[in-house]
C-alpha positions in Angstrom: -14.1 -72.1 94.6 -15.5 -71.1 98.0 -18.8 -72.4 99.3 -20.4 -68.9 99.0 -19.4 -68.6 95.3 -20.8 -72.1 94.6 -24.1 -71.2 96.2 -24.3 -68.0 94.1 -23.3 -69.9 90.9 -26.1 -72.4 91.5 -28.8 -70.2 93.0 -32.2 -70.8 91.6 -33.7 -67.4 92.4 -31.4 -64.4 91.8 -31.7 -60.7 92.0 -29.3 -58.7 89.7 -28.8 -55.0 90.3 -27.5 -52.9 87.5 -25.8 -49.6 88.4 -26.4 -46.3 86.5 -22.8 -46.1 85.2 -23.1 -49.6 83.7 -25.8 -48.6 81.2 -25.8 -44.8 80.9 -23.5 -41.8 80.4 -24.0 -38.1 81.1 -23.5 -37.2 77.4 -24.9 -40.2 75.6 -27.7 -41.3 77.8 -28.6 -45.0 77.6 -25.9 -47.2 76.1 -28.0 -49.9 74.3 -24.9 -52.0 73.4 -23.9 -52.4 77.0 -27.5 -53.1 78.1 -27.8 -55.8 75.4 -24.6 -57.5 76.7 -26.1 -57.5 80.2 -29.3 -59.0 78.9 -27.3 -61.6 77.0 -25.7 -62.7 80.3 -29.0 -62.6 82.2 -30.8 -64.6 79.5 -28.0 -67.3 79.6 -28.5 -67.7 83.3 -32.3 -67.9 82.9 -31.8 -70.6 80.1 -29.7 -72.5 82.6 -32.7 -72.7 84.9 -32.5 -69.7 87.2 -35.3 -67.2 88.0 -34.1 -63.6 87.7 -35.4 -60.3 88.9 -33.6 -57.2 87.7 -33.2 -54.0 89.8 -32.1 -51.3 87.3 -30.7 -47.9 88.0 -30.4 -45.4 85.2 -33.7 -43.6 85.0 -32.3 -40.2 85.9 -29.2 -40.8 83.7 -31.3 -41.8 80.8 -33.3 -38.6 81.1 -30.4 -36.1 81.1 -29.5 -36.0 77.4 -33.1 -35.7 76.2 -33.7 -32.8 78.5 -30.4 -31.1 77.5 -28.9 -31.5 81.0 -25.1 -32.0 81.2 -24.8 -33.3 84.8 -26.9 -35.1 87.4 -29.3 -32.5 88.9 -29.0 -31.8 92.6 -32.5 -30.5 93.3 -35.3 -32.9 93.8 -37.8 -31.4 91.2 -35.3 -31.6 88.3 -34.1 -35.1 89.3 -37.8 -36.2 89.3 -38.3 -34.6 85.9 -35.3 -36.4 84.5 -36.5 -39.6 86.0 -39.9 -39.2 84.4 -38.3 -38.9 81.0 -35.7 -41.5 81.6 -38.0 -44.1 83.0 -39.8 -44.4 79.7 -36.6 -44.8 77.8 -35.2 -47.3 80.3 -38.3 -49.5 80.4 -38.4 -49.5 76.6 -34.7 -50.4 76.3 -35.1 -53.3 78.7 -38.2 -54.5 76.9 -36.6 -54.2 73.4 -33.4 -56.0 74.5 -35.3 -58.9 76.1 -37.6 -59.1 73.1 -34.7 -60.4 71.2 -35.2 -63.6 73.2 -39.0 -63.5 73.0 -39.2 -62.5 76.7 -41.7 -60.0 78.1 -40.6 -57.4 80.7 -42.8 -56.0 83.5 -41.8 -52.7 85.1 -42.2 -52.4 88.9 -41.7 -49.0 90.5 -41.4 -49.0 94.3 -40.8 -46.5 97.0 -39.7 -47.1 100.6 -43.3 -46.7 101.6 -44.2 -49.7 99.5 -41.7 -51.9 101.4 -42.5 -50.5 104.8 -46.3 -50.8 104.8 -47.7 -54.3 105.1 -50.4 -53.9 102.4 -48.2 -52.4 99.8 -45.4 -54.9 100.7 -47.8 -57.8 100.0 -49.1 -56.2 96.8 -45.6 -55.7 95.5 -44.7 -59.3 96.5 -47.7 -60.7 94.7 -47.0 -58.6 91.5 -43.4 -59.8 91.4 -44.4 -63.4 92.0 -47.1 -63.3 89.3 -44.8 -61.7 86.7 -42.3 -64.6 87.2 -45.1 -67.2 87.1 -46.2 -65.7 83.8 -42.5 -66.0 82.5 -42.0 -62.2 82.4 -38.9 -60.6 83.7 -39.5 -58.1 86.5 -37.4 -54.9 86.1 -37.6 -53.0 89.4 -36.6 -49.4 90.0 -37.2 -46.8 92.6 -40.2 -44.6 91.7 -38.1 -41.4 91.5 -40.9 -39.3 90.0 -42.9 -39.4 93.2 -40.4 -40.4 96.0 -39.4 -37.6 98.3 -36.3 -37.3 100.4 -38.1 -38.8 103.4 -39.4 -41.8 101.4 -36.4 -42.6 99.3 -34.4 -45.8 99.7 -31.4 -43.6 99.2 -30.0 -45.7 96.3 -30.9 -48.8 94.3 -28.3 -50.9 96.1 -30.4 -50.9 99.2 -33.5 -51.3 97.1 -31.9 -54.5 95.6 -31.2 -55.9 99.1 -34.8 -55.3 100.1 -36.1 -56.8 96.8 -34.0 -59.9 97.4 -36.0 -60.5 100.6 -39.2 -59.6 98.9 -38.8 -62.3 96.3 -37.1 -64.8 98.6 -33.9 -64.7 96.6 -31.1 -67.3 97.0 -28.4 -64.8 95.8 -27.9 -61.1 95.1 -25.5 -59.9 92.4 -24.5 -56.2 92.4 -23.1 -55.0 89.0 -21.6 -51.5 88.7 -18.4 -49.9 87.5 -16.1 -51.4 90.1 -14.8 -55.0 90.0 -15.1 -55.7 93.7 -14.6 -54.4 97.2 -11.1 -52.9 98.0 -9.6 -51.9 101.3 -9.2 -48.4 99.8 -9.9 -46.4 96.6 -8.4 -48.4 93.7 -8.2 -45.3 91.6 -5.6 -43.9 94.0 -3.4 -47.0 93.9 -2.2 -49.2 96.8 -5.6 -50.7 97.3 -6.1 -54.5 97.6 -9.1 -56.4 96.4 -11.0 -58.3 99.2 -12.2 -61.5 97.5 -14.3 -62.9 100.4 -16.2 -61.4 103.3 -17.1 -64.0 105.8 -17.3 -61.9 109.0 -17.3 -58.3 110.1 -13.6 -58.6 110.8 -12.9 -58.9 107.1 -14.0 -55.3 106.7 -11.6 -53.9 109.3 -9.8 -50.9 107.9 -12.0 -50.7 104.7 -12.6 -47.2 103.5 -15.7 -46.9 101.2 -16.5 -43.8 99.2 -19.7 -42.2 98.0 -21.3 -42.2 94.5 -20.0 -40.9 91.2 -21.4 -38.5 88.5 -24.4 -40.6 87.6 -25.2 -42.8 90.6 -26.2 -42.0 94.2 -24.7 -45.1 95.8 -20.9 -45.5 95.6 -19.0 -48.3 97.4 -20.3 -47.3 100.8 -23.8 -47.9 99.6 -22.9 -51.2 98.0 -21.1 -52.4 101.1 -24.1 -51.4 103.2 -26.5 -53.2 100.9 -24.3 -56.3 100.7 -24.2 -56.5 104.5 -27.9 -56.0 104.8 -28.6 -58.9 102.4 -25.8 -61.2 103.7 -26.7 -60.7 107.3 -30.2 -61.8 106.5 -29.1 -65.0 104.8 -28.7 -63.9 101.1 -25.2 -64.3 99.8 -24.0 -61.4 97.6 -21.5 -61.1 94.7 -20.2 -57.6 94.0 -18.4 -57.0 90.8 -18.3 -54.9 87.6 -21.0 -55.0 84.9 -18.2 -55.8 82.4 -17.8 -59.1 84.3 -21.5 -60.0 84.1 -20.9 -63.2 82.1 -18.7 -64.7 84.8 -20.7 -63.2 87.6 -23.8 -65.0 86.3 -22.1 -68.3 85.5 -19.1 -69.3 87.6 -19.3 -66.4 90.1 -15.5 -66.4 90.3 -15.0 -62.6 90.1 -15.4 -59.7 92.4 -16.1 -59.9 96.1 -18.4 -62.6 97.6 -20.2 -61.9 100.9 -21.2 -65.0 102.9 
């Protein structure tokens, strides 16, 4: 195993980002079974001694079905309306799932303004630190109900990279619907998995696409977030949510960014 993967596998303070497609669908909304499996993996890592912060996408996706929407809205007002409905369902689902282990969840909603302004930055940092000190699990999401185009992080991948700095994380794990970084689109064939990224040269020729039906990020977003975190000293593991067990134990899946 590489040094980077060993660091991620043994990291004391970890941020785990969950993509929208990992826990929601356009038709069914929140998938409680998949969310429970992710919580099982997160709990196992916490039982092993790590301190975890969750960055969860899925608020807009969770709000679509209750509002009778059949696709992710494009206009900001409808997106914010879906987020306001979905945020309640999402927070409740995380709380209910972690309650199986007797753990309390604290929801933290942030905007880019909260990270960029010194006072809000310190307040958010203190809140996250205090939640962990009280043995609660922080679940962070972008505050989609009030964020405007100018204030948005753009996606929760970038938010996760920023949160990893906010909490002084030793590792960032990005879980979505792809099992790693490829040099092209794996859905089109002839794409090769890149297991390790140790320098910018490892990314030569990589073509990264945009988001899918539920998410706003896509591989381009994940790659940007991974580089943002890794360039600032936080190693990153990028893999599929279905590989959460291995990602949170041996870290021998996906793509590792030194």
